[in-house]
VOGU-3710 file (C-alpha; in Angstrom, 3 decimals, decimal comma):
1> xxxxxxxxxx> 63,585/75,617/141,207  61,967/76,060/137,758  63,515/74,292/134,773  65,198/77,015/132,705  66,914/74,692/130,165  66,326/75,622/126,544  64,094/73,217/124,600  66,056/70,845/122,378  65,805/71,569/118,698  64,912/68,823/116,291
11> xxxxxxxxxx> 67,720/67,189/114,295  66,325/68,682/111,078  66,400/72,239/112,411  69,851/71,757/113,872  71,266/70,510/110,547  69,162/72,439/108,073  72,177/74,137/106,486  73,656/70,729/105,645  70,322/69,219/104,606  69,081/72,095/102,430
21> xxxxxxxxxx> 71,614/71,593/99,563  70,729/67,893/99,303  67,007/68,668/99,263  67,530/71,153/96,429  69,818/68,774/94,532  67,599/65,716/94,980  65,386/66,253/91,862  68,432/66,799/89,640  70,193/63,741/91,112  67,111/61,573/90,503
31> xxxxxxxxxx> 66,840/62,714/86,877  70,580/62,227/86,358  70,468/58,688/87,723  67,326/57,726/85,788  68,210/59,306/82,442  72,043/59,124/82,395  73,517/56,570/84,805  70,854/53,870/84,402  70,895/53,950/80,558  74,697/53,570/80,572
41> xxxxxxxxxx> 74,515/50,322/82,530  71,461/49,253/80,543  73,392/49,683/77,291  76,268/47,641/78,698  73,821/44,864/79,611  72,075/44,958/76,203  75,431/44,679/74,427  75,611/41,020/75,497  72,336/40,181/73,744  71,017/39,785/70,217
51> xxxxxxxxxx> 67,816/41,836/70,292  65,684/43,719/67,776  64,185/46,017/70,410  60,779/44,309/70,502  61,085/40,533/70,664  62,855/38,210/73,039  66,491/38,900/73,903  68,998/36,155/73,163  72,182/35,974/75,231  75,253/35,980/72,954
61> xxxxxxxxxx> 77,959/37,028/75,422  80,886/38,759/73,711  79,706/37,901/70,187  78,645/41,482/69,427  82,101/42,771/70,373  83,857/40,043/68,377  81,777/40,961/65,319  82,380/44,660/65,921  86,153/44,305/65,967  85,974/42,347/62,696
71> xxxxxxxxxx> 83,757/44,973/61,026  85,542/47,283/58,571  82,761/49,856/59,029  83,700/50,148/62,703  87,314/51,004/61,858  86,169/53,506/59,222  83,949/55,192/61,810  86,715/55,131/64,419  89,203/56,649/61,965  86,725/59,416/61,126
81> xxxxxxxxxx> 86,196/60,096/64,835  89,964/60,527/65,249  90,032/62,938/62,295  87,126/64,828/63,860  88,948/64,986/67,188  92,224/66,297/65,738  90,708/68,899/63,406  87,886/69,943/65,733  90,453/71,032/68,317  91,419/73,803/65,895
91> xxxxxxxxxx> 88,317/75,557/67,216  90,132/76,281/70,503  93,047/78,409/69,152  90,757/79,901/66,487  88,254/80,920/69,161  91,085/82,448/71,197  92,323/84,522/68,250  88,814/85,771/67,476  88,248/86,633/71,148  91,527/88,569/71,330
101> xxxxxxxxxx> 90,519/90,508/68,219  87,050/91,289/69,600  88,325/92,248/73,064  88,968/95,839/72,019  87,237/99,102/72,844  86,623/100,485/69,380  83,514/101,755/67,633  81,222/99,063/66,270  82,805/96,208/68,194  79,463/95,111/69,632
111> xxxxxxxxxx> 78,170/94,602/66,104  81,198/92,476/65,201  80,782/90,426/68,383  77,161/89,713/67,509  78,175/88,616/63,997  80,786/86,209/65,319  78,345/84,981/67,975  75,576/84,419/65,406  76,641/80,881/64,301  76,336/79,637/67,878
121> xxxxxxxxxx> 72,621/80,530/67,847  71,947/78,183/64,934  71,151/74,546/65,611  73,405/71,883/64,095  70,568/70,970/61,728  70,437/74,484/60,287  74,243/74,620/59,971  74,208/71,273/58,167  71,552/72,459/55,701  73,387/75,731/55,038
131> xxxxxxxxxx> 76,649/73,980/54,223  74,888/71,300/52,171  73,642/74,084/49,885  77,019/75,813/50,117  78,831/72,684/48,856  76,330/71,909/46,097  78,310/71,863/42,796  75,280/73,017/40,781  73,981/76,084/42,619  76,159/76,444/45,740
141> xxxxxxxxxx> 78,887/79,002/46,340  81,567/76,357/45,763  80,102/75,589/42,353  79,879/79,284/41,441  83,514/79,900/42,410  84,717/76,975/40,309  82,532/78,109/37,401  84,043/81,593/37,645  87,483/80,122/37,038  86,175/77,862/34,294
151> xxxxxxxxxx> 86,752/74,654/36,255  84,491/71,756/37,109  83,268/72,015/40,709  84,018/69,048/42,996  81,198/67,210/44,754  82,565/67,634/48,266  79,819/65,638/49,963  79,823/63,014/47,234  83,562/62,337/47,164  84,918/59,987/49,820
161> xxxxxxxxxx> 88,240/61,873/49,811  86,691/65,196/50,872  83,390/64,413/52,594  84,660/64,066/56,178  86,736/67,244/55,949  83,795/69,133/54,455  81,520/68,144/57,353  84,196/69,005/59,938  84,666/72,428/58,357  80,926/73,015/58,659
171> xxxxxxxxxx> 80,993/71,928/62,312  83,912/74,225/63,118  81,856/77,314/62,239  79,608/77,235/65,369  82,263/75,556/67,534  84,690/78,442/67,025  81,905/80,818/68,077  81,384/78,800/71,268  85,091/78,838/72,150  85,161/82,560/71,399
181> xxxxxxxxxx> 82,395/83,146/73,953  84,318/81,204/76,607  87,485/83,199/75,965  85,688/86,558/75,913  84,271/85,699/79,332  87,743/84,724/80,523  89,329/87,895/79,170  86,900/89,965/81,229  88,393/88,371/84,346  92,059/88,842/83,420
191> xxxxxxxxxx> 93,854/90,873/86,080  94,793/94,308/84,790  97,433/94,557/87,552  99,283/91,532/86,144  99,128/92,978/82,641  100,550/96,266/83,888  103,279/94,415/85,787  104,121/92,492/82,621  104,424/95,708/80,657  106,780/97,125/83,260
201> xxxxxxxxxx> 108,912/93,982/82,878  109,049/94,505/79,122  106,454/91,903/78,055  104,829/92,769/74,743  102,839/90,968/72,080  103,288/87,194/72,119  105,330/87,229/75,349  102,501/89,043/77,114  100,001/86,538/75,726  102,051/83,486/76,664
211> xxxxxxxxxx> 103,304/84,433/80,118  100,573/86,719/81,483  97,241/86,265/79,687  97,128/82,551/78,790  97,848/81,315/82,361  94,844/83,316/83,558  92,732/81,871/80,727  93,455/78,256/81,733  89,904/77,633/83,126  88,371/78,830/79,844
221> xxxxxxxxxx> 90,890/76,794/77,839  90,181/73,672/79,878  86,422/74,020/79,400  86,815/74,753/75,676  88,982/71,643/75,159  86,634/69,355/77,104  83,501/70,585/75,327  85,228/70,404/71,924  86,502/66,857/72,528  83,044/65,706/73,603
231> xxxxxxxxxx> 81,491/67,430/70,583  83,964/65,759/68,226  83,393/62,288/69,656  79,604/62,525/69,768  79,210/64,219/66,380  75,921/63,041/64,928  73,687/65,864/63,719  75,957/67,092/60,950  76,444/63,617/59,481  72,725/62,810/59,723
241> xxxxxxxxxx> 71,753/66,006/57,891  74,551/66,291/55,333  75,414/62,745/54,221  73,656/60,080/56,344  77,064/58,409/56,548  77,632/58,372/52,784  79,012/58,012/50,281  79,103/54,264/50,977  79,622/54,774/54,703  82,877/56,702/54,300
251> xxxxxxxxxx> 81,723/59,661/56,434  80,352/57,527/59,267  81,366/58,183/62,858  80,710/55,914/65,825  77,589/57,758/66,993  75,919/57,613/63,572  77,104/54,029/62,990  75,463/53,133/66,311  72,192/54,761/65,223  72,384/53,091/61,819
261> xxxxxxxxxx> 72,774/49,633/63,351  70,299/50,009/66,217  67,476/52,273/65,067  67,508/52,848/61,322  65,754/50,784/58,664  69,080/49,030/58,014  69,471/47,666/61,498  67,175/47,166/64,495  70,133/45,402/66,116  69,904/46,854/69,597
271> xxxxxxxxxx> 72,597/44,596/71,040  75,104/45,432/68,315  74,276/49,134/68,555  74,716/48,985/72,325  78,179/47,450/71,857  79,140/50,417/69,647  77,731/52,800/72,275  79,793/51,128/75,021  83,008/51,476/73,009  82,242/55,150/72,338
281> xxxxxxxxxx> 81,440/55,696/76,022  84,787/54,284/77,161  86,685/56,363/74,585  84,982/59,509/75,901  85,547/58,380/79,503  89,299/58,076/78,891  89,551/61,612/77,509  87,329/63,175/80,171  89,140/61,344/82,997  92,472/62,594/81,675
291> xxxxxxxxxx> 91,284/66,213/81,578  89,785/65,946/85,063  93,074/64,515/86,348  94,994/67,406/84,760  92,611/69,902/86,362  92,972/68,181/89,746  96,773/68,274/89,542  96,632/71,929/88,569  94,405/72,722/91,567  96,842/70,893/93,890
301> x> 99,699/73,058/92,655
//
């Protein structure tokens, strides 16, 4: 009797649907491990050494961390990061309000959307330069306004009382545009049936926003908060362009303080800079872990 059994397929053909995603993800995973995961552990290892980046490394154990926690510049940078974090989160409700305003079907709304979207197109370097000129007391808009009222214009970027707030205000301009984009995308997915049901139940204005629209915008809100928190904690470009940490280090944040100690002409202390990077990494890890836990609990419910 002839053998009519079907030929056995190879393991690869039998499991190609499970294998294919890993094959496609493999290049991205390799790059992520090499350029993200490995440098994190490398920075942790370097933080236990005294090293200028070129010569021999000298093991110092926890000495870099002991020096860091006795350094007033570290606490100034940490305080400024907290100020950045608190004020930068204003971009989330501001972006929501702008998105609600732009989510209307009236003539010319596309033009207004493009104008509000425009700051997001600019790089942080360009935004920093624009606001540096804007704040200039001699020829900037701030100086002209003060001159109009016959007053002496303040040097916002030269006064330690105002410099951090001036930089944050400049950073909020494109960040609000980014949050606006997230919310406009979310508003396109809001269920019209739920809105109609809310209207039938008498929901109007703020009640409609709070009980019907905002719950459906939670994914956009979550993403906006996470991205804004990360942006506030890793703020570097604006400080580098506008003040270079001045005046007298009063506008420093941890990311720029790390660069200043490790790579600038003032430092070449790779071990000390790595210790700052490790502290900043764990601060960001705490915030991101909290938001991921909140999202996980929300998905479970």
